[in-house]
C-alpha positions in Angstrom: 18.8 -13.4 73.0 17.2 -11.3 75.8 16.6 -7.9 75.6 16.8 -4.7 78.5 13.5 -3.5 77.3 11.6 -5.9 79.8 9.8 -8.0 77.7 9.9 -11.7 79.2 9.9 -13.2 75.8 13.4 -14.4 74.3 13.7 -15.2 70.4 10.2 -13.7 70.0 9.9 -12.3 66.2 6.9 -10.1 67.1 6.8 -7.5 69.5 4.0 -6.6 71.9 3.0 -4.0 69.3 2.9 -6.4 66.3 6.0 -4.8 65.1 8.4 -7.4 62.8 11.9 -8.1 64.8 14.7 -8.6 62.1 17.5 -9.5 64.0 21.2 -8.2 62.5 22.2 -11.4 60.8 19.2 -11.2 58.8 18.8 -7.5 58.1 19.5 -6.1 54.9 22.3 -3.4 54.5 21.0 0.1 53.7 23.7 0.8 51.3 27.1 -0.2 50.3 29.9 2.0 50.3 33.0 1.7 47.4 36.3 3.7 47.8 37.9 4.5 44.3 41.3 5.6 44.2 41.3 7.6 40.8 44.6 9.6 38.8 44.9 12.3 37.0 42.3 14.6 38.4 43.7 18.3 39.1 40.7 20.9 39.4 37.0 21.3 40.5 36.0 20.5 37.2 37.3 16.7 37.2 35.8 16.3 40.3 32.2 17.5 38.4 32.9 15.1 36.0 33.6 12.2 38.1 30.6 12.4 40.1 28.5 12.9 37.4 29.7 9.9 35.7 29.6 7.5 39.2 25.8 8.9 39.6 24.7 7.7 36.0 25.5 4.0 37.6 22.2 2.1 39.0 21.6 2.5 42.4 24.5 5.0 43.3 23.0 7.3 45.7 25.8 9.4 46.9 29.0 10.6 45.4 32.0 12.3 47.3 35.2 12.9 46.1 38.6 14.1 47.4 40.7 16.0 45.0 44.2 15.2 45.5 45.4 17.5 42.2 49.3 16.2 43.0 48.7 12.6 43.5 45.8 9.9 43.7 42.2 11.5 44.6 39.5 9.4 46.7 36.0 8.9 45.6 33.7 7.5 47.8 30.1 6.0 46.7 27.2 5.0 48.1 25.2 2.8 46.7 21.8 0.8 47.4 23.7 -2.5 45.7 27.4 -3.3 45.5 28.4 -2.0 41.8 30.7 -4.0 39.4 34.3 -3.1 38.9 33.5 -3.4 35.4 30.4 -0.4 35.9 33.0 1.7 37.8 35.8 1.4 35.3 33.9 2.2 32.5 32.6 5.2 34.4 35.9 6.5 35.6 37.3 6.1 32.1 34.1 7.9 30.4 35.0 11.0 32.3 38.8 10.6 31.0 40.5 9.4 34.1 42.2 6.5 35.1 41.5 4.1 37.8 43.8 3.1 40.4 42.4 0.7 43.0 38.6 0.1 43.5 37.9 -1.3 47.5 34.2 -2.3 48.5 
């Protein structure tokens, strides 16, 4: 693999300053996103309850909730590792709502 930086070496694992180069295939993702469809949420308090429970899961960095008070709300969870479906369902159940779907 060659690059456009002007170096003359292909497949060089270390650059001129001694920095380690890792190809995309070998790199570890910095975060995972999980989208959760949730029914039963109708207000800001519902959003706060779900957010609080999901943030307690190990590795969770951020929770964004799009409230649909008339239907299915969506929570997008960013985490350092893939979350187990059972832990997600447990957290949403603890908050008092129903998981309709989980897309990791």
